[in-house]
C-alpha positions in Angstrom: 0.0 -0.2 0.1 2.8 2.3 0.8 5.1 1.9 -2.2 1.7 2.3 -4.6 0.6 4.9 -2.4 3.6 7.1 -2.9 3.4 6.2 -6.6 0.2 8.0 -6.6 0.7 11.1 -4.6 0.4 13.5 -7.4 -3.1 11.9 -7.9 -5.0 11.6 -5.1 -6.7 13.0 -2.5 -8.1 11.7 1.0 -11.9 12.0 2.0 -13.9 10.9 5.2 -12.4 7.9 6.6 -9.7 7.8 3.8 -8.6 11.4 5.1 -5.6 10.5 7.2 -4.2 8.6 4.4 -2.3 11.5 2.3 -1.0 12.7 6.0 0.5 8.9 6.7 1.3 8.5 2.8 3.1 12.4 2.6 4.9 11.5 5.8 6.5 8.3 4.9 7.6 9.9 1.9 7.8 13.8 1.8 9.9 14.1 -1.5 7.1 13.0 -3.4 4.5 14.8 -2.1 3.6 18.4 -3.5 0.6 18.9 -1.7 -2.1 17.4 0.1 -5.9 18.1 -0.4 -7.9 16.9 2.5 -11.7 16.8 1.6 -13.9 16.4 4.8 -11.4 14.3 6.6 -12.6 12.4 9.5 -9.4 13.3 11.8 -11.5 14.7 14.5 -15.1 14.0 16.2 -16.8 13.4 19.3 -15.0 10.6 19.9 -11.7 10.6 22.3 -8.3 12.0 20.5 -6.3 10.1 18.0 -3.2 9.0 19.6 -0.8 10.4 17.5 -3.0 13.5 17.5 -4.3 13.4 13.4 -4.0 9.5 13.1 -3.8 6.4 15.2 -0.6 5.5 13.2 2.9 7.5 14.3 3.5 10.5 12.5 6.9 11.9 12.5 7.0 15.1 15.0 10.1 17.4 15.2 12.2 18.1 18.7 13.7 16.4 21.2 12.9 14.2 22.7 11.2 12.3 20.1 7.5 11.2 20.5 8.0 7.5 21.6 4.7 7.4 23.7 2.2 10.2 22.4 0.0 10.0 25.5 3.1 10.9 27.4 5.0 12.9 24.9 2.1 15.2 23.2 0.9 17.1 25.8 -3.1 18.2 24.9 -5.7 20.6 25.8 -9.0 20.4 25.2 -10.5 23.6 23.5 -14.2 24.6 23.8 -16.3 24.9 20.8 -15.9 28.7 19.3 -20.2 28.7 18.9 -22.9 26.4 18.8 -22.3 25.3 15.3 -19.1 24.0 16.2 -17.6 21.2 18.3 -14.4 21.3 20.8 -11.2 20.6 19.8 -8.3 18.3 21.6 -5.1 20.2 20.2 -1.6 20.4 21.5 -0.8 22.6 24.4 0.5 25.8 23.9 3.3 25.0 26.7 5.5 23.5 25.7 5.6 24.8 22.4 3.7 22.5 20.1 5.5 20.0 18.4 5.7 20.4 14.1 5.1 17.6 11.7 8.5 17.5 10.5 7.7 15.8 7.0 4.8 18.2 6.4 5.7 21.6 7.0 7.3 22.1 4.2 3.8 21.2 1.8 0.9 22.9 1.1 -2.1 21.3 2.8 -6.0 22.0 1.7 -8.9 21.2 3.7 -12.3 21.3 2.0 -15.7 21.3 3.8 -19.4 21.1 2.7 -21.8 23.4 4.1 -24.3 20.8 5.1 -21.8 18.0 6.0 -21.4 16.5 9.9 -17.6 17.5 9.2 -18.5 21.2 9.5 -18.7 21.0 13.1 -15.2 19.9 13.6 -12.9 20.4 10.3 -11.5 23.7 11.5 -10.1 21.3 14.5 -8.1 19.4 11.8 -7.0 22.8 10.5 -6.1 24.3 13.9 -3.9 21.3 14.3 -2.3 21.6 11.1 -1.4 25.2 11.6 -0.1 24.6 15.3 2.0 21.7 14.1 3.8 23.9 11.6 1.8 23.0 8.3 0.6 25.8 6.0 -3.0 24.8 5.7 -5.9 26.6 4.0 -9.3 26.0 4.8 -12.1 26.3 2.2 -15.7 25.8 3.7 -18.0 25.6 1.1 -21.4 27.8 1.3 -19.3 30.6 2.8 -19.7 33.6 1.3 -16.0 34.8 -0.2 -16.7 38.0 -1.6 
């Protein structure tokens, strides 16, 4: 899967349950990834936080010591929902300095959210986590007035 996925990097994106796959493949082969497009990635929800922040599979984080046990090494905090239309987020704590996603910081990432999907409640959490981890991330919310 990894070799085939790496060969397809110029042609794929991730959607819903497969939303973590582009992150995992690009983390494993960062020189082959040019950009990532995540369509309503099913990363955050009303369930407990994923072990490695954005996935349940190890991702490469910067800073010493390395992340060996994410429950111990990734300090988290719960941020309340900004309004009634959004869910709360479990992000990295601001102290100590949030860890950067070493293999993803140099590639642009686009997160796209539909207006009516249930992802509209929490995709902003994915965007905030990526930005906090040093990733250049744009969030397009379909149906939003962009004028």
